[in-house]
N, C-alpha and C positions, 0 to 999 in steps of 0.2 A: 504493500499499500504506500502511495506517495503522499508525502505532506507537504504542502506548499505554505511556507512561512516568510514570504516576500511581498507582502501586500503593498508595502510602499513602492516597490518597483512597478507593478501593475496588477491588475485584478481580473478575475474571470468575468465574462459577459453574463449580466443578469439575464435570466430566461425571459422576462417580461420585455426586455429591451430588444432582445433577440427575435422574439416572436412578432414584434411590432415592426421592426426593421425588414424582416423577411416578408412580411405581408405587404409593406409599402413598395418593396422592390418589385413584386409581382404585379402590382397595380399601377404604379406611376413611374414614368421613365421620361417625361418631357422636361424640357428645359424651363426652370422656374421663372425665366425672364420673358418666356413666350406669351403672347397676347391672346391666344385662343384659350378656350375654357378649361382644358387639362392643365396648361401651363399656369394659368391664373389660380387653379385650385391649390397645385402645389405651393406657389408663392404665398397664397393665404395661410396655408398651414404652417409654412416656415416663419411667417410673422406672427402668427399665434404662439409658435414655440418660442420665439424671441421674447415676447410679452410674458410668457408664463414663467420663464427662467427668472426674468427681473423681478417679477411678482413674488416668486418663491423665496428670493434673497431679499426682499423688502428693498428693492432698489428700482422700483418702476419709474422714477424720474430720470434714470440714466439711459444710456444707449448700448447695445449690445452688438458686438462684431463677431460673427462666426469665424473661426479660424481651424488650422490643422491640429491644434493643440496648444499647451501652455507655452512651449518653446517659441512658436511663431507669435502668439499673443504677447509674450514678453519682449521680444524683439521690436514689435510693432509699438508698443507702449513706450519702451525705452528710446530706441533710435528714432521711431516715427516722430516722437515729441522732440528729443534733443536736437535732432539735425534741423529742425525748424527755427532753433533759436540763434539769433544773430549777436547777442551781446552776452548773456548769462552763459558762462562755460564750466561752471562748478556743479558737481552731482555727488550724491551720497548713496552708498549701498553698504551692504555687510559683507564681510570676509567669507561668510560661510552659506552665500546664496547658491541656488541651483545654477548649474554651469550655463543655462540659457540666459540668465541674468548677469551673473559674473562676468561672462565672456562678452556679452553686449556692452557692458561698461569698459571692459578692456580694449574693445575696438573703439569706442568713443575716445579712449584715452590715447591709444597708440596711433590711430588714423586721423582723428578729427580734432584733436588739440583740447580735449576736455580735461579738466583737473578733477580726479575721482578721489573721494575720501572713502576708504574701506574700514568700516567699523568692525571691531572684533567683539564677540560675545562677552558677558561678564561672567563672574564665577558661577552663576546660577544657568549660564547657557543662553541668555537673553541679550537681546539688542533692545535697550530701553528708550523710552521717550527723552528722558534727559541726555543720553548720549546723542541722540539725533539733534536735539535742541543746541547742544554744545558744539555741534559740527556745522551747523546752519551758518552761511555767509550771505553777504548782500547780493552775490553773484550766484547763489544756489538756485538752479531751475527745477531740479528733480531730485526726490528721495525715493528709493525702492528698497523695502524690507519685506522679506516673506513672513507669512503669519505662522507657518510651522516648518520647522528644519527637517528636511528628508533624510538626515543622517542619524540625528539623535533625538529628534522628536520634540526639541524645544519649542514652546509656545511664546510667540512675541505678541504683546498687546498692541495690535496694529490699530485699534480704535483710539488709544491714547497717543501714539505716534502721528497718526492722521490729525488729531487736534492740534498737536504742537506745530505741525507743518502748516496746517491751515492758518495759524496766527502769523506766519511768515509770509508777507506779500510776494506774490509772483513766483512761488514754489509749490509744484505739484507733488503728490504723494501716490505712489503705485505700490500694489502689494500682489505678490503671487500667492494665492490662496489653494494651491493645487492639493497640498498636502492637509489642509485644513478643512476644507468643504466635506461636509458629511461626518466630521469627527468632533468638532468643536462648534459652539455658538459663535456667530460672526456678527459684528456691528461694522458694517462698511459705508455707512451714510455720509461720513466726512472724507472717505477715501476717494480720490480723483479717478483712479483706475485700479483695476483688479483682474487677474487673469487665473484660468484654471484648464485642466484636461479632463476629458471624459473617462479615460482608461484607468484612472485612480480610483473611479467611484462606480466600477462594474458597467462602464459604457464602452462605446467603441473606440478603438485606436484611430488616430487621424481626426480627432474631434475635440474641440475646445473652444474658448471664447476669451474676448477681451471685453470687460464692462468698463465704460468711461462716462464721466460727466459730458453733456450734449455739447457744451461750448468748446471742448478741447479739440484743436486741430492737429492732425497727425500727418506727417508725410508717408504717403503709402509706400511700403516696401514691395508690393506686387502692383506694378501699373496695370491698368486695363480699364473696364468699364464701369458701369454705375453701381455694381454690386456692393453690398456692404457700406452704404454711405460714401461710395467711391474711395473707399479706403483699402479695399482688398479686391482687385481685379481678378476676373475668372468666372467661369461658370459655376454657380453655387453647387456645393455638394448638399443638396437640399434634404434629401431624405435622412442623411446623417445629422444634420442640423436639427431637423424635426425631432428625432428620438432622443437628442440632447436634453430636451425638456423633461421627458419621462425618466431619463437618467438621474437628473438633478433632483427631481421630486422624489423618486425613490431613495435616493441618498439621504435626504434630509428625513424623510419618514423613517428610515432605518436608524438613523442617528438617535432620534427620540426613543425608539423601540428597544434598541440593543445596548444602551448605554450600561444598564447594570450588569448584563451578561458579559460585556467586553471587560468590565471591571473586574468581575470574578475570574476570568480567564487569565488576566493580567496578573492578579494576585496568585493564582495557581502556578502560573509559570515562575514567578519570582520565588516563591516558597520552595519550589521543587529543584531550585538550581543546585547543582553539586557544589561542595565547599570550595572547589579550586576556582570557581567562577567570581570575578570582579565585575560589579555592575559599574559601568562608565557612566551612564546617564538613565534617570528613570524619574524625571521631573516634568516631563511633558505629556503628549498624548498617551493614553493607556495602551494603544495598539503598537507602539514601538518601544523596544528595549536595546540598548546597546551594551554589549558586555565584551570582556577580555578574558582570556584563559591562558595558561602556560604554553599552549600549542600555537604555532604560528597559523594566522587566519586561512591561508591558502591550504594548509595540511588538513585543518578542521573541516573547512568547506568540502573537500574531496572526500573526506571520511564520512560526512553526514550525507553527502550526495549518493555514495555507495548504498547507504541505508534508505534511500528514497526521500530524503528530508532536504528540502530548498530553502537555503537562507542566503545573505550576501554579507560581503565584507565592506561595501562601498556602494554608492550610487551607481546604477547600471549604466548611466550616461558616461561614466569614466572607468567602467570596470575593465575594459580591455586596453586601457592606457596606464602606463606607469607614472601617475601623476599623483602629486601630493594630495592628500585628502584634506581640504580646507577646513571642513567641519571638525574633524577629529584633531587636527593639528592646532586649531584656535582654542581647544579645550585641553591641550596638552594630553591627549589620549594616543597611545602608541597604537597607530593603525595596522602595524604588521601582526597584531594580536587581537584585533577587535572584529567582531561581527554584529550584525543587527538582525533582531528577530521582529517581523512585523506580521500581524494577522488581522483578521476581520470576522465579521458574523458568519462567514462561510466555514470558518474553522470550529473546532471543537475543544473543549477541556482535555479529552482523552488524546487528541493530537498533540497538545502542548505536553501532556504527561509523557507521551511516546519521545518527543524530542529530548526531554530531560533525561529519560532513560538511556538513550542512545548516546547523549552527550557525555553522560556520567561513564558509560562503557569505554568510549573513545578516550576521555581523559585518563582512565585507569590504564588504558592500553599505552598511550603515547607520553603522558605526562611524567 
């Protein structure tokens, strides 16, 4: 029996989402910009989906741009906004952002002459509103801080950060909520932009969105036609966009329904750790725990894989590159011995118990 404990990386497709998508594929294939009845019907469904997502997140006064995922949404928010700036050339982000955010800022720094402040987390693993306030300058045009870190699970108070940035005229706040949506309550009313992916919440890969205040102008990264407020050209992937509404709705419903059970699973996992395990971080979302053992992470991952257990040692976006793990290094965690265990409501307490039993056997064998 295989046990999947890498939900931070991606999640299985929800059966309801799959059923809806397959039904739509069989029924609708016209271009959503076509002016005949079938095209108009698809366009109307896509616009209803756009509205439903914003209403579900209590952001109905904002605009939503459908994208291929959070990576594209992050680039559109960061580069799309900053490259329109003529005078303000200072931006703020964190050292442990997802690579799609971090590398967007690196490109602004290396290629376009922006001055980037990279904030490091405090001893609690968080980027605080005070840290952001202290870094703000008169020429700061954008701040981007993630809501939940994808390596250690640290939760940043993006509502407070947004309020701090709002008091600084001419500066916008963007947040990547990919690892937060469906896991923690979110207050995004003061955030100027927010981005997320579907496949982290049991949706389709290649699906995501950027939510922004209506007045914000962005430089399109994909030039083309009228689609997505003329900010993302190309024929709309309309059916994928339509089922994103169901994906978000189900994620938020499950967040309320499964909270108590997920906490029980978390506690069961922690209580069952072998004595050789050191918990690196356990102050954030209950569905992610980062640990270290005496065994090198590569050896441990291979040993667990042979037992049919899937975990990871770093973000899958950098798993095939020999790069420094910024999240772990910023917390002084030895990445060579660290692994992350992440689960969701599709897992069981029995699976977590099986993981701990295998971990104990491997540690007794190798450590």
